C-alpha positions as CSV (number, residue, x, y, z in Angstrom):
1,X,-17.5,15.0,-10.4
2,X,-14.4,12.8,-10.0
3,X,-14.1,10.1,-7.4
4,X,-10.7,8.8,-8.4
5,X,-7.8,11.3,-8.7
6,X,-4.1,11.5,-9.6
7,X,-4.3,8.9,-12.4
8,X,-5.5,9.1,-16.0
9,X,-8.9,7.8,-16.7
10,X,-10.2,5.9,-19.8
11,X,-6.8,4.4,-20.6
12,X,-5.0,1.2,-19.8
13,X,-2.6,1.7,-16.9
14,X,0.1,-0.3,-15.2
15,X,-0.3,0.5,-11.5
16,X,3.3,0.0,-10.5
17,X,4.3,2.7,-13.1
18,X,2.0,5.3,-11.4
19,X,4.2,5.8,-8.3
20,X,8.0,6.2,-8.3
21,X,10.7,5.1,-5.8
22,X,12.6,7.9,-4.0
23,X,15.8,7.2,-2.2
24,X,15.3,6.9,1.5
25,X,11.6,7.5,1.4
26,X,8.1,6.1,1.4
27,X,6.1,7.7,-1.4
28,X,2.3,7.7,-1.3
29,X,-0.1,8.7,-4.0
30,X,-3.7,8.8,-2.9
31,X,-6.2,7.7,-5.6
32,X,-9.5,7.9,-3.6
33,X,-10.5,9.0,-0.1
34,X,-13.9,9.2,1.6
35,X,-15.6,8.1,4.8
36,X,-16.0,4.5,3.5
37,X,-12.9,3.9,1.4
38,X,-9.2,4.9,1.0
39,X,-7.2,3.8,-2.1
40,X,-3.5,4.7,-2.1
41,X,-0.4,3.6,-4.1
42,X,2.9,3.3,-2.2
43,X,6.5,3.0,-3.1
44,X,9.0,2.0,-0.3
45,X,12.7,2.3,-0.8
46,X,14.6,-0.6,0.6
47,X,14.6,-0.6,4.4
48,X,11.9,2.1,4.6
49,X,8.8,1.4,6.6
50,X,5.5,2.5,8.1
51,X,5.9,1.6,11.8
52,X,3.3,-0.3,13.8
53,X,-0.1,1.3,14.0
54,X,-3.8,0.4,13.8
55,X,-6.5,1.3,11.3
56,X,-10.2,1.8,11.8
57,X,-10.8,-0.2,8.6
58,X,-9.8,-3.5,7.0
59,X,-6.7,-2.8,4.9
60,X,-6.2,-4.9,1.7
61,X,-2.6,-4.8,0.4
62,X,-1.5,-6.0,-3.0
63,X,2.2,-6.1,-3.9
64,X,2.8,-4.5,-7.3
65,X,6.6,-4.8,-7.3
66,X,9.5,-6.0,-5.2
67,X,9.3,-7.6,-1.8
68,X,7.6,-6.2,1.3
69,X,7.2,-7.5,4.8
70,X,3.8,-7.0,6.4
71,X,3.6,-7.5,10.2
72,X,0.2,-8.2,11.7
73,X,-0.2,-8.8,15.5
74,X,3.6,-9.4,15.7
75,X,3.6,-12.1,12.9
76,X,5.6,-11.2,9.7
77,X,4.4,-12.1,6.2
78,X,6.6,-11.7,3.1
79,X,4.7,-10.3,0.1
80,X,5.9,-10.7,-3.5
81,X,4.5,-9.2,-6.7
82,X,0.9,-10.3,-7.3
83,X,0.3,-11.4,-3.7
84,X,-2.1,-9.8,-1.3
85,X,-3.0,-9.8,2.4
86,X,-5.6,-8.2,4.5
87,X,-4.6,-6.4,7.7
88,X,-7.7,-6.5,9.9
89,X,-9.2,-3.4,11.4
90,X,-8.0,-2.5,14.9
91,X,-5.1,-5.0,14.8
92,X,-1.5,-3.6,15.1
93,X,0.3,-3.8,11.8
94,X,3.4,-2.4,10.0
95,X,4.8,-2.4,6.5
96,X,8.5,-2.7,5.6
97,X,10.4,-2.5,2.3
98,X,12.5,-5.7,2.5
99,X,13.6,-4.7,-1.0
100,X,12.2,-1.8,-3.0
101,X,8.5,-2.4,-2.7
102,X,5.3,-1.0,-4.4
103,X,1.9,-1.8,-3.1
104,X,-1.8,-0.8,-3.6
105,X,-3.6,-0.2,-0.3
106,X,-7.4,-0.3,-0.2
107,X,-8.8,0.4,3.2
108,X,-12.5,-0.3,3.7
109,X,-14.2,1.4,6.7
């Protein structure tokens, strides 16, 4: 049985190399998904976004590359490589590629 998918196991990985930028797109690569947890890698081309929405779980974002803008309850936060933020459950939030931007998203339900 495999709980984590779409990446190699038992080897050292650089997460930002596991998802690629695509012109004019937001690319997502799910790594794990169940009723309690969702783990997904994202690559946002510059000026691409996931518009305002709410999640049923707390969403933990870590910037892997570039610069992203995370908006929570109407307040914008700039995220740089190595920085993280939590988007709380049931609060409106959005993600925008201020530059090309890669992130790891972990949602805990």
